[in-house]
N, CA, C, O and the ligand as a Tripos MOL2 file, in Angstrom:
@<TRIPOS>MOLECULE
protein
  277   275    70     0     0
PROTEIN
NO_CHARGES

@<TRIPOS>ATOM
      1 N         -38.7200   75.0900   18.9900 N.3       1 MET1
      2 CA        -38.0520   73.8280   18.5760 C.3       1 MET1
      3 C         -38.1700   72.7720   19.6290 C.2       1 MET1
      4 O         -37.9230   73.0250   20.8080 O.2       1 MET1
      5 N         -38.5360   71.6210   19.2250 N.am      2 SER2
      6 CA        -38.7210   70.6200   20.3770 C.3       2 SER2
      7 C         -37.5040   69.6940   20.2700 C.2       2 SER2
      8 O         -37.0720   69.2540   19.2050 O.2       2 SER2
      9 N         -37.0030   69.4470   21.4720 N.am      3 ILE3
     10 CA        -35.8690   68.6760   21.6150 C.3       3 ILE3
     11 C         -36.1200   67.3660   22.3800 C.2       3 ILE3
     12 O         -35.2010   66.5560   22.4980 O.2       3 ILE3
     13 N         -37.2680   67.1450   22.8740 N.am      4 SER4
     14 CA        -37.5280   65.8970   23.6830 C.3       4 SER4
     15 C         -38.3590   64.7670   22.9450 C.2       4 SER4
     16 O         -38.5610   63.6530   23.4290 O.2       4 SER4
     17 N         -38.8090   65.1950   21.7260 N.am      5 THR5
     18 CA        -39.6490   64.2800   21.0720 C.3       5 THR5
     19 C         -38.9470   63.4110   19.9090 C.2       5 THR5
     20 O         -39.5930   62.5840   19.2650 O.2       5 THR5
     21 N         -37.7040   63.6340   19.7060 N.am      6 PHE6
     22 CA        -36.9440   62.9560   18.6880 C.3       6 PHE6
     23 C         -36.9490   61.4400   19.0020 C.2       6 PHE6
     24 O         -36.5980   61.0770   20.1250 O.2       6 PHE6
     25 N         -37.2850   60.6380   18.1740 N.am      7 THR7
     26 CA        -37.2790   59.2920   18.2760 C.3       7 THR7
     27 C         -36.3570   58.6210   17.2610 C.2       7 THR7
     28 O         -36.7850   58.5770   16.1080 O.2       7 THR7
     29 N         -35.1850   58.1040   17.5050 N.am      8 PRO8
     30 CA        -34.4200   57.2990   16.5940 C.3       8 PRO8
     31 C         -35.1640   56.1480   16.1820 C.2       8 PRO8
     32 O         -35.8370   55.5440   17.0170 O.2       8 PRO8
     33 N         -35.1160   55.7390   14.8700 N.am      9 PRO9
     34 CA        -35.9750   54.8310   14.3040 C.3       9 PRO9
     35 C         -35.6170   53.3480   14.8320 C.2       9 PRO9
     36 O         -36.4920   52.4830   14.7790 O.2       9 PRO9
     37 N         -34.4590   53.0770   15.2920 N.am     10 SER10
     38 CA        -34.0410   51.8500   15.4950 C.3      10 SER10
     39 C         -33.8470   51.5330   17.0030 C.2      10 SER10
     40 O         -33.3750   50.4500   17.3480 O.2      10 SER10
     41 N         -34.2280   52.5220   17.9370 N.am     11 VAL11
     42 CA        -34.2060   52.3670   19.4030 C.3      11 VAL11
     43 C         -35.5710   51.9080   19.9680 C.2      11 VAL11
     44 O         -36.5540   52.6390   20.0850 O.2      11 VAL11
     45 N         -35.5050   50.6500   20.2900 N.am     12 GLN12
     46 CA        -36.6700   50.1630   20.8240 C.3      12 GLN12
     47 C         -36.6520   49.8130   22.2650 C.2      12 GLN12
     48 O         -35.7120   49.1960   22.7670 O.2      12 GLN12
     49 N         -37.6670   50.1990   22.9140 N.am     13 CYS13
     50 CA        -37.8340   49.9330   24.3900 C.3      13 CYS13
     51 C         -37.6220   48.4710   24.8270 C.2      13 CYS13
     52 O         -38.3520   47.6390   24.2870 O.2      13 CYS13
     53 N         -36.7280   48.0490   25.7270 N.am     14 PRO14
     54 CA        -36.5580   46.7150   26.0630 C.3      14 PRO14
     55 C         -37.9110   46.2480   26.8690 C.2      14 PRO14
     56 O         -38.1760   45.0450   26.8730 O.2      14 PRO14
     57 N         -38.7080   47.1020   27.5020 N.am     15 GLU15
     58 CA        -39.7020   46.7640   28.2860 C.3      15 GLU15
     59 C         -41.0880   46.5750   27.5880 C.2      15 GLU15
     60 O         -41.8460   45.6380   27.8430 O.2      15 GLU15
     61 N         -41.3450   47.5910   26.6560 N.am     16 CYS16
     62 CA        -42.6940   47.4520   25.8890 C.3      16 CYS16
     63 C         -42.4800   47.2480   24.4440 C.2      16 CYS16
     64 O         -43.4420   47.0350   23.7060 O.2      16 CYS16
     65 N         -41.3900   47.2970   24.0430 N.am     17 GLY17
     66 CA        -40.9740   46.9410   22.5590 C.3      17 GLY17
     67 C         -41.3690   47.9950   21.6340 C.2      17 GLY17
     68 O         -41.2280   47.8570   20.4190 O.2      17 GLY17
     69 N         -41.8760   49.0820   22.1840 N.am     18 VAL18
     70 CA        -42.2380   50.3130   21.1900 C.3      18 VAL18
     71 C         -41.1450   51.1020   21.0740 C.2      18 VAL18
     72 O         -40.4320   51.3770   22.0400 O.2      18 VAL18
     73 N         -40.9130   51.5710   19.7420 N.am     19 GLN19
     74 CA        -39.7970   52.5610   19.5440 C.3      19 GLN19
     75 C         -40.1530   53.8900   20.0000 C.2      19 GLN19
     76 O         -40.4260   54.7690   19.1830 O.2      19 GLN19
     77 N         -40.1670   54.0860   21.1820 N.am     20 SER20
     78 CA        -40.4330   55.3060   21.8030 C.3      20 SER20
     79 C         -39.4010   55.7990   22.7780 C.2      20 SER20
     80 O         -39.6840   56.5760   23.6890 O.2      20 SER20
     81 N         -38.2110   55.3310   22.5640 N.am     21 ILE21
     82 CA        -37.1180   55.8550   23.5090 C.3      21 ILE21
     83 C         -36.5400   57.2070   23.0070 C.2      21 ILE21
     84 O         -36.1190   57.3760   21.8620 O.2      21 ILE21
     85 N         -36.5610   58.1320   23.9600 N.am     22 VAL22
     86 CA        -35.8730   59.2310   23.8810 C.3      22 VAL22
     87 C         -34.6510   59.5770   24.6120 C.2      22 VAL22
     88 O         -34.5260   59.0460   25.7160 O.2      22 VAL22
     89 N         -33.7920   60.3100   24.2380 N.am     23 GLU23
     90 CA        -32.5140   60.5960   25.0330 C.3      23 GLU23
     91 C         -32.6490   62.0700   25.5740 C.2      23 GLU23
     92 O         -32.4560   63.0840   24.9040 O.2      23 GLU23
     93 N         -32.9850   62.0190   26.8000 N.am     24 TYR24
     94 CA        -33.1500   63.5370   27.2460 C.3      24 TYR24
     95 C         -31.9200   63.9900   28.1410 C.2      24 TYR24
     96 O         -31.8900   65.1270   28.6110 O.2      24 TYR24
     97 N         -30.9600   63.1190   28.3530 N.am     25 LYS25
     98 CA        -29.7610   63.4490   28.7670 C.3      25 LYS25
     99 C         -28.6800   62.7310   28.0240 C.2      25 LYS25
    100 O         -29.0000   61.7250   27.3900 O.2      25 LYS25
    101 N         -27.5020   63.1130   28.0300 N.am     26 PRO26
    102 CA        -26.5190   62.4140   27.1370 C.3      26 PRO26
    103 C         -26.3500   60.9340   27.4990 C.2      26 PRO26
    104 O         -25.9520   60.1100   26.6760 O.2      26 PRO26
    105 N         -26.6830   60.6190   28.8250 N.am     27 THR27
    106 CA        -26.5260   59.2910   29.2290 C.3      27 THR27
    107 C         -27.7980   58.5990   29.6210 C.2      27 THR27
    108 O         -27.8010   57.3990   29.8960 O.2      27 THR27
    109 N         -28.8740   59.3380   29.6490 N.am     28 VAL28
    110 CA        -30.2250   58.7630   30.0700 C.3      28 VAL28
    111 C         -31.1900   58.6570   28.9860 C.2      28 VAL28
    112 O         -31.4910   59.6120   28.2690 O.2      28 VAL28
    113 N         -31.6790   57.4650   28.8720 N.am     29 TYR29
    114 CA        -32.7850   57.0880   27.8660 C.3      29 TYR29
    115 C         -34.0850   56.8800   28.5250 C.2      29 TYR29
    116 O         -34.1440   56.3020   29.6100 O.2      29 TYR29
    117 N         -35.0930   57.3080   27.9390 N.am     30 HIS30
    118 CA        -36.5030   57.2540   28.6620 C.3      30 HIS30
    119 C         -37.6100   56.7670   27.5270 C.2      30 HIS30
    120 O         -37.6370   57.1560   26.3600 O.2      30 HIS30
    121 N         -38.3960   55.9470   28.0660 N.am     31 CYS31
    122 CA        -39.5340   55.5290   27.1100 C.3      31 CYS31
    123 C         -40.7580   56.2270   27.4140 C.2      31 CYS31
    124 O         -41.2600   56.2410   28.5380 O.2      31 CYS31
    125 N         -41.2780   56.8610   26.3030 N.am     32 LEU32
    126 CA        -42.5030   57.7030   26.4260 C.3      32 LEU32
    127 C         -43.6540   56.8370   26.6940 C.2      32 LEU32
    128 O         -44.6570   57.3140   27.2250 O.2      32 LEU32
    129 N         -43.5790   55.4500   26.3270 N.am     33 LYS33
    130 CA        -44.6630   54.5680   26.3790 C.3      33 LYS33
    131 C         -45.0580   54.0630   27.7810 C.2      33 LYS33
    132 O         -46.1860   54.1430   28.2670 O.2      33 LYS33
    133 N         -43.9170   53.5100   28.3850 N.am     34 CYS34
    134 CA        -44.1000   52.7590   29.7690 C.3      34 CYS34
    135 C         -43.3330   53.2520   30.8410 C.2      34 CYS34
    136 O         -43.2810   52.6820   31.9310 O.2      34 CYS34
    137 N         -42.6130   54.5070   30.5130 N.am     35 ASP35
    138 CA        -41.7390   55.1260   31.4370 C.3      35 ASP35
    139 C         -40.5250   54.4150   32.0050 C.2      35 ASP35
    140 O         -39.9930   54.6500   33.0900 O.2      35 ASP35
    141 N         -40.1410   53.4400   31.0340 N.am     36 PHE36
    142 CA        -38.9040   52.7090   31.2700 C.3      36 PHE36
    143 C         -37.7670   53.7260   31.2650 C.2      36 PHE36
    144 O         -37.8090   54.6200   30.4200 O.2      36 PHE36
    145 N         -36.8250   53.6750   32.0710 N.am     37 GLU37
    146 CA        -35.6830   54.5990   32.0600 C.3      37 GLU37
    147 C         -34.3460   53.9440   32.2190 C.2      37 GLU37
    148 O         -34.2580   53.0940   33.1060 O.2      37 GLU37
    149 N         -33.3000   54.2120   31.4960 N.am     38 LYS38
    150 CA        -32.0420   53.6470   31.6890 C.3      38 LYS38
    151 C         -30.9780   54.7820   31.7940 C.2      38 LYS38
    152 O         -30.8510   55.5590   30.8480 O.2      38 LYS38
    153 N         -30.2560   54.8960   32.8480 N.am     39 ASP39
    154 CA        -29.2050   55.8760   33.1670 C.3      39 ASP39
    155 C         -27.8320   55.1790   32.8870 C.2      39 ASP39
    156 O         -27.3510   54.3820   33.6920 O.2      39 ASP39
    157 N         -27.2520   55.4980   31.7670 N.am     40 LEU40
    158 CA        -26.0140   54.7580   31.4680 C.3      40 LEU40
    159 C         -24.8320   55.3250   32.3440 C.2      40 LEU40
    160 O         -23.7220   54.7940   32.2970 O.2      40 LEU40
    161 N         -25.0500   56.2240   33.0020 N.am     41 SER41
    162 CA        -23.9820   56.8880   33.7680 C.3      41 SER41
    163 C         -23.9410   56.3400   35.3250 C.2      41 SER41
    164 O         -22.9830   56.5960   36.0560 O.2      41 SER41
    165 N         -24.9830   55.6240   35.7230 N.am     42 VAL42
    166 CA        -25.0750   54.9690   36.9530 C.3      42 VAL42
    167 C         -25.0460   53.5030   36.8330 C.2      42 VAL42
    168 O         -26.0090   52.8540   36.4220 O.2      42 VAL42
    169 N         -23.9060   52.9840   37.2060 N.am     43 PRO43
    170 CA        -23.8260   51.3000   37.1630 C.3      43 PRO43
    171 C         -24.6440   50.8340   38.2720 C.2      43 PRO43
    172 O         -24.6690   51.4200   39.3540 O.2      43 PRO43
    173 N         -25.3740   49.6880   37.9900 N.am     44 PRO44
    174 CA        -26.2390   49.0200   38.8880 C.3      44 PRO44
    175 C         -25.4620   48.6110   40.1610 C.2      44 PRO44
    176 O         -26.0010   48.7710   41.2570 O.2      44 PRO44
    177 N         -24.2240   48.0930   40.0640 N.am     45 GLU45
    178 CA        -23.4400   47.6910   41.2990 C.3      45 GLU45
    179 C         -22.0710   48.3170   41.1430 C.2      45 GLU45
    180 O         -21.3500   48.0580   40.1790 O.2      45 GLU45
    181 N         -21.7310   49.1420   42.1090 N.am     46 ALA46
    182 CA        -20.3650   49.6920   42.1560 C.3      46 ALA46
    183 C         -19.5500   48.8900   42.8960 C.2      46 ALA46
    184 O         -19.2640   49.2250   44.0460 O.2      46 ALA46
    185 N         -19.0870   47.7770   42.3660 N.am     47 ASP47
    186 CA        -18.4250   46.7020   42.9930 C.3      47 ASP47
    187 C         -17.3650   45.8770   42.1180 C.2      47 ASP47
    188 O         -17.6810   45.3610   41.0460 O.2      47 ASP47
    189 N         -16.1690   45.8030   42.6320 N.am     48 GLY48
    190 CA        -15.2920   44.8130   42.0020 C.3      48 GLY48
    191 C         -14.8960   44.9220   40.5220 C.2      48 GLY48
    192 O         -14.9430   46.0050   39.9380 O.2      48 GLY48
    193 N         -14.4950   43.7570   39.9090 N.am     49 SER49
    194 CA        -13.9490   43.7930   38.6220 C.3      49 SER49
    195 C         -14.9930   43.4940   37.5440 C.2      49 SER49
    196 O         -14.7920   43.8130   36.3720 O.2      49 SER49
    197 N         -15.9850   42.9480   37.9050 N.am     50 GLY50
    198 CA        -17.0800   42.5820   36.9180 C.3      50 GLY50
    199 C         -17.7150   43.8520   36.4190 C.2      50 GLY50
    200 O         -18.4000   43.7860   35.3980 O.2      50 GLY50
    201 N         -17.5530   45.0230   37.0490 N.am     51 LEU51
    202 CA        -18.1920   46.2390   36.6740 C.3      51 LEU51
    203 C         -17.6710   46.7910   35.4610 C.2      51 LEU51
    204 O         -18.4040   47.4610   34.7330 O.2      51 LEU51
    205 N         -16.3460   46.5490   35.1460 N.am     52 GLY52
    206 CA        -15.8810   47.0890   33.9110 C.3      52 GLY52
    207 C         -16.5330   46.6170   32.6350 C.2      52 GLY52
    208 O         -16.7750   47.4080   31.7240 O.2      52 GLY52
    209 N         -16.8310   45.2780   32.5600 N.am     53 SER53
    210 CA        -17.4250   44.8460   31.3350 C.3      53 SER53
    211 C         -18.7940   45.3170   31.1230 C.2      53 SER53
    212 O         -19.2620   45.4330   29.9910 O.2      53 SER53
    213 N         -19.5080   45.6190   32.2920 N.am     54 VAL54
    214 CA        -20.9080   46.0280   32.2180 C.3      54 VAL54
    215 C         -20.8360   47.6380   31.7760 C.2      54 VAL54
    216 O         -21.6060   48.1150   30.9420 O.2      54 VAL54
    217 N         -19.9760   48.2730   32.3390 N.am     55 VAL55
    218 CA        -19.7860   49.6690   31.7770 C.3      55 VAL55
    219 C         -19.4070   49.6710   30.3440 C.2      55 VAL55
    220 O         -20.0020   50.3470   29.5050 O.2      55 VAL55
    221 N         -18.4360   48.9240   30.0950 N.am     56 MET56
    222 CA        -18.0990   48.7460   28.5610 C.3      56 MET56
    223 C         -19.2120   48.4560   27.6630 C.2      56 MET56
    224 O         -19.3390   49.0220   26.5770 O.2      56 MET56
    225 N         -20.1090   47.4760   28.1610 N.am     57 GLY57
    226 CA        -21.1130   47.1010   27.3590 C.3      57 GLY57
    227 C         -22.0830   48.2280   27.1250 C.2      57 GLY57
    228 O         -22.5790   48.4130   26.0140 O.2      57 GLY57
    229 N         -22.3740   49.0370   28.2420 N.am     58 LEU58
    230 CA        -23.2730   50.1040   28.0470 C.3      58 LEU58
    231 C         -22.6910   51.1350   27.2770 C.2      58 LEU58
    232 O         -23.4280   51.7510   26.5070 O.2      58 LEU58
    233 N         -21.4140   51.4460   27.3580 N.am     59 ALA59
    234 CA        -20.8080   52.3570   26.4930 C.3      59 ALA59
    235 C         -20.8780   52.0410   25.0650 C.2      59 ALA59
    236 O         -21.1930   52.8740   24.2150 O.2      59 ALA59
    237 N         -20.5460   50.6910   24.7940 N.am     60 GLY60
    238 CA        -20.8490   50.1830   23.4150 C.3      60 GLY60
    239 C         -22.1060   50.2910   22.9070 C.2      60 GLY60
    240 O         -22.2760   50.4770   21.7020 O.2      60 GLY60
    241 N         -23.1950   50.1790   23.8370 N.am     61 PHE61
    242 CA        -24.5550   50.3620   23.3690 C.3      61 PHE61
    243 C         -24.8580   51.8950   22.9130 C.2      61 PHE61
    244 O         -25.4790   52.2030   21.8960 O.2      61 PHE61
    245 N         -24.3410   52.7300   23.7920 N.am     62 GLY62
    246 CA        -24.2650   54.1840   23.4480 C.3      62 GLY62
    247 C         -23.7260   54.4720   22.0940 C.2      62 GLY62
    248 O         -24.2940   55.1580   21.2450 O.2      62 GLY62
    249 N         -22.5310   53.8610   21.9690 N.am     63 LEU63
    250 CA        -21.8140   54.1680   20.6530 C.3      63 LEU63
    251 C         -22.6300   53.6690   19.5880 C.2      63 LEU63
    252 O         -22.7540   54.3790   18.5910 O.2      63 LEU63
    253 N         -23.2300   52.5110   19.6440 N.am     64 VAL64
    254 CA        -24.1250   51.9400   18.4990 C.3      64 VAL64
    255 C         -25.1640   52.9110   18.2190 C.2      64 VAL64
    256 O         -25.4260   53.1850   17.0470 O.2      64 VAL64
    257 N         -25.8340   53.5050   19.2600 N.am     65 LEU65
    258 CA        -26.8920   54.4450   19.1630 C.3      65 LEU65
    259 C         -26.4270   55.5190   18.2950 C.2      65 LEU65
    260 O         -27.0500   55.8660   17.2910 O.2      65 LEU65
    261 N         -25.2420   56.0890   18.7110 N.am     66 LEU66
    262 CA        -24.6980   57.3290   17.9960 C.3      66 LEU66
    263 C         -24.5200   57.0750   16.5910 C.2      66 LEU66
    264 O         -24.8550   57.9070   15.7480 O.2      66 LEU66
    265 N         -23.9220   55.7790   16.2520 N.am     67 ILE67
    266 CA        -23.6910   55.4420   15.0650 C.3      67 ILE67
    267 C         -24.9390   55.3920   14.0380 C.2      67 ILE67
    268 O         -24.9220   55.8050   12.8780 O.2      67 ILE67
    269 N         -25.9670   54.8290   14.6790 N.am     68 LEU68
    270 CA        -27.1620   54.5660   13.9410 C.3      68 LEU68
    271 C         -27.9150   55.9820   13.7270 C.2      68 LEU68
    272 O         -28.6510   56.2140   12.7670 O.2      68 LEU68
    273 N         -27.6380   56.8320   14.6970 N.am     69 LEU69
    274 CA        -28.2530   58.1890   14.4400 C.3      69 LEU69
    275 C         -27.5200   58.9000   13.2900 C.2      69 LEU69
    276 O         -27.8760   60.0230   12.9310 O.2      69 LEU69
    277 ZN        -41.4420   51.1320   26.9720 Zn       70 ZN70
@<TRIPOS>BOND
     1     1     2 1
     2     2     3 1
     3     3     4 2
     4     3     5 am
     5     5     6 1
     6     6     7 1
     7     7     8 2
     8     7     9 am
     9     9    10 1
    10    10    11 1
    11    11    12 2
    12    11    13 am
    13    13    14 1
    14    14    15 1
    15    15    16 2
    16    15    17 am
    17    17    18 1
    18    18    19 1
    19    19    20 2
    20    19    21 am
    21    21    22 1
    22    22    23 1
    23    23    24 2
    24    23    25 am
    25    25    26 1
    26    26    27 1
    27    27    28 2
    28    27    29 am
    29    29    30 1
    30    30    31 1
    31    31    32 2
    32    31    33 am
    33    33    34 1
    34    34    35 1
    35    35    36 2
    36    35    37 am
    37    37    38 1
    38    38    39 1
    39    39    40 2
    40    39    41 am
    41    41    42 1
    42    42    43 1
    43    43    44 2
    44    43    45 am
    45    45    46 1
    46    46    47 1
    47    47    48 2
    48    47    49 am
    49    49    50 1
    50    50    51 1
    51    51    52 2
    52    51    53 am
    53    53    54 1
    54    54    55 1
    55    55    56 2
    56    55    57 am
    57    57    58 1
    58    58    59 1
    59    59    60 2
    60    59    61 am
    61    61    62 1
    62    62    63 1
    63    63    64 2
    64    63    65 am
    65    65    66 1
    66    66    67 1
    67    67    68 2
    68    67    69 am
    69    69    70 1
    70    70    71 1
    71    71    72 2
    72    71    73 am
    73    73    74 1
    74    74    75 1
    75    75    76 2
    76    75    77 am
    77    77    78 1
    78    78    79 1
    79    79    80 2
    80    79    81 am
    81    81    82 1
    82    82    83 1
    83    83    84 2
    84    83    85 am
    85    85    86 1
    86    86    87 1
    87    87    88 2
    88    87    89 am
    89    89    90 1
    90    90    91 1
    91    91    92 2
    92    91    93 am
    93    93    94 1
    94    94    95 1
    95    95    96 2
    96    95    97 am
    97    97    98 1
    98    98    99 1
    99    99   100 2
   100    99   101 am
   101   101   102 1
   102   102   103 1
   103   103   104 2
   104   103   105 am
   105   105   106 1
   106   106   107 1
   107   107   108 2
   108   107   109 am
   109   109   110 1
   110   110   111 1
   111   111   112 2
   112   111   113 am
   113   113   114 1
   114   114   115 1
   115   115   116 2
   116   115   117 am
   117   117   118 1
   118   118   119 1
   119   119   120 2
   120   119   121 am
   121   121   122 1
   122   122   123 1
   123   123   124 2
   124   123   125 am
   125   125   126 1
   126   126   127 1
   127   127   128 2
   128   127   129 am
   129   129   130 1
   130   130   131 1
   131   131   132 2
   132   131   133 am
   133   133   134 1
   134   134   135 1
   135   135   136 2
   136   135   137 am
   137   137   138 1
   138   138   139 1
   139   139   140 2
   140   139   141 am
   141   141   142 1
   142   142   143 1
   143   143   144 2
   144   143   145 am
   145   145   146 1
   146   146   147 1
   147   147   148 2
   148   147   149 am
   149   149   150 1
   150   150   151 1
   151   151   152 2
   152   151   153 am
   153   153   154 1
   154   154   155 1
   155   155   156 2
   156   155   157 am
   157   157   158 1
   158   158   159 1
   159   159   160 2
   160   159   161 am
   161   161   162 1
   162   162   163 1
   163   163   164 2
   164   163   165 am
   165   165   166 1
   166   166   167 1
   167   167   168 2
   168   167   169 am
   169   169   170 1
   170   170   171 1
   171   171   172 2
   172   171   173 am
   173   173   174 1
   174   174   175 1
   175   175   176 2
   176   175   177 am
   177   177   178 1
   178   178   179 1
   179   179   180 2
   180   179   181 am
   181   181   182 1
   182   182   183 1
   183   183   184 2
   184   183   185 am
   185   185   186 1
   186   186   187 1
   187   187   188 2
   188   187   189 am
   189   189   190 1
   190   190   191 1
   191   191   192 2
   192   191   193 am
   193   193   194 1
   194   194   195 1
   195   195   196 2
   196   195   197 am
   197   197   198 1
   198   198   199 1
   199   199   200 2
   200   199   201 am
   201   201   202 1
   202   202   203 1
   203   203   204 2
   204   203   205 am
   205   205   206 1
   206   206   207 1
   207   207   208 2
   208   207   209 am
   209   209   210 1
   210   210   211 1
   211   211   212 2
   212   211   213 am
   213   213   214 1
   214   214   215 1
   215   215   216 2
   216   215   217 am
   217   217   218 1
   218   218   219 1
   219   219   220 2
   220   219   221 am
   221   221   222 1
   222   222   223 1
   223   223   224 2
   224   223   225 am
   225   225   226 1
   226   226   227 1
   227   227   228 2
   228   227   229 am
   229   229   230 1
   230   230   231 1
   231   231   232 2
   232   231   233 am
   233   233   234 1
   234   234   235 1
   235   235   236 2
   236   235   237 am
   237   237   238 1
   238   238   239 1
   239   239   240 2
   240   239   241 am
   241   241   242 1
   242   242   243 1
   243   243   244 2
   244   243   245 am
   245   245   246 1
   246   246   247 1
   247   247   248 2
   248   247   249 am
   249   249   250 1
   250   250   251 1
   251   251   252 2
   252   251   253 am
   253   253   254 1
   254   254   255 1
   255   255   256 2
   256   255   257 am
   257   257   258 1
   258   258   259 1
   259   259   260 2
   260   259   261 am
   261   261   262 1
   262   262   263 1
   263   263   264 2
   264   263   265 am
   265   265   266 1
   266   266   267 1
   267   267   268 2
   268   267   269 am
   269   269   270 1
   270   270   271 1
   271   271   272 2
   272   271   273 am
   273   273   274 1
   274   274   275 1
   275   275   276 2
@<TRIPOS>SUBSTRUCTURE
     1 MET1         2 RESIDUE 1 A MET
     2 SER2         6 RESIDUE 1 A SER
     3 ILE3        10 RESIDUE 1 A ILE
     4 SER4        14 RESIDUE 1 A SER
     5 THR5        18 RESIDUE 1 A THR
     6 PHE6        22 RESIDUE 1 A PHE
     7 THR7        26 RESIDUE 1 A THR
     8 PRO8        30 RESIDUE 1 A PRO
     9 PRO9        34 RESIDUE 1 A PRO
    10 SER10       38 RESIDUE 1 A SER
    11 VAL11       42 RESIDUE 1 A VAL
    12 GLN12       46 RESIDUE 1 A GLN
    13 CYS13       50 RESIDUE 1 A CYS
    14 PRO14       54 RESIDUE 1 A PRO
    15 GLU15       58 RESIDUE 1 A GLU
    16 CYS16       62 RESIDUE 1 A CYS
    17 GLY17       66 RESIDUE 1 A GLY
    18 VAL18       70 RESIDUE 1 A VAL
    19 GLN19       74 RESIDUE 1 A GLN
    20 SER20       78 RESIDUE 1 A SER
    21 ILE21       82 RESIDUE 1 A ILE
    22 VAL22       86 RESIDUE 1 A VAL
    23 GLU23       90 RESIDUE 1 A GLU
    24 TYR24       94 RESIDUE 1 A TYR
    25 LYS25       98 RESIDUE 1 A LYS
    26 PRO26      102 RESIDUE 1 A PRO
    27 THR27      106 RESIDUE 1 A THR
    28 VAL28      110 RESIDUE 1 A VAL
    29 TYR29      114 RESIDUE 1 A TYR
    30 HIS30      118 RESIDUE 1 A HIS
    31 CYS31      122 RESIDUE 1 A CYS
    32 LEU32      126 RESIDUE 1 A LEU
    33 LYS33      130 RESIDUE 1 A LYS
    34 CYS34      134 RESIDUE 1 A CYS
    35 ASP35      138 RESIDUE 1 A ASP
    36 PHE36      142 RESIDUE 1 A PHE
    37 GLU37      146 RESIDUE 1 A GLU
    38 LYS38      150 RESIDUE 1 A LYS
    39 ASP39      154 RESIDUE 1 A ASP
    40 LEU40      158 RESIDUE 1 A LEU
    41 SER41      162 RESIDUE 1 A SER
    42 VAL42      166 RESIDUE 1 A VAL
    43 PRO43      170 RESIDUE 1 A PRO
    44 PRO44      174 RESIDUE 1 A PRO
    45 GLU45      178 RESIDUE 1 A GLU
    46 ALA46      182 RESIDUE 1 A ALA
    47 ASP47      186 RESIDUE 1 A ASP
    48 GLY48      190 RESIDUE 1 A GLY
    49 SER49      194 RESIDUE 1 A SER
    50 GLY50      198 RESIDUE 1 A GLY
    51 LEU51      202 RESIDUE 1 A LEU
    52 GLY52      206 RESIDUE 1 A GLY
    53 SER53      210 RESIDUE 1 A SER
    54 VAL54      214 RESIDUE 1 A VAL
    55 VAL55      218 RESIDUE 1 A VAL
    56 MET56      222 RESIDUE 1 A MET
    57 GLY57      226 RESIDUE 1 A GLY
    58 LEU58      230 RESIDUE 1 A LEU
    59 ALA59      234 RESIDUE 1 A ALA
    60 GLY60      238 RESIDUE 1 A GLY
    61 PHE61      242 RESIDUE 1 A PHE
    62 GLY62      246 RESIDUE 1 A GLY
    63 LEU63      250 RESIDUE 1 A LEU
    64 VAL64      254 RESIDUE 1 A VAL
    65 LEU65      258 RESIDUE 1 A LEU
    66 LEU66      262 RESIDUE 1 A LEU
    67 ILE67      266 RESIDUE 1 A ILE
    68 LEU68      270 RESIDUE 1 A LEU
    69 LEU69      274 RESIDUE 1 A LEU
    70 ZN70       277 GROUP 0 **** ****
């Protein structure tokens, strides 16, 4: 059984625009085409109050993905 090649139809890579994003960890998305990678569990800046909205945005994005699946 293959678990790494599943490609949700509506998840498009923000880098190359190809729908080749795979989720290989619960919070990590990886593009098979251009090696773009996004780790939703690691905030870009661990600083101050602006962080909350960023985390919430990413969490919302994850929820949207879950709903679409
Ligand atoms: Zn890509």
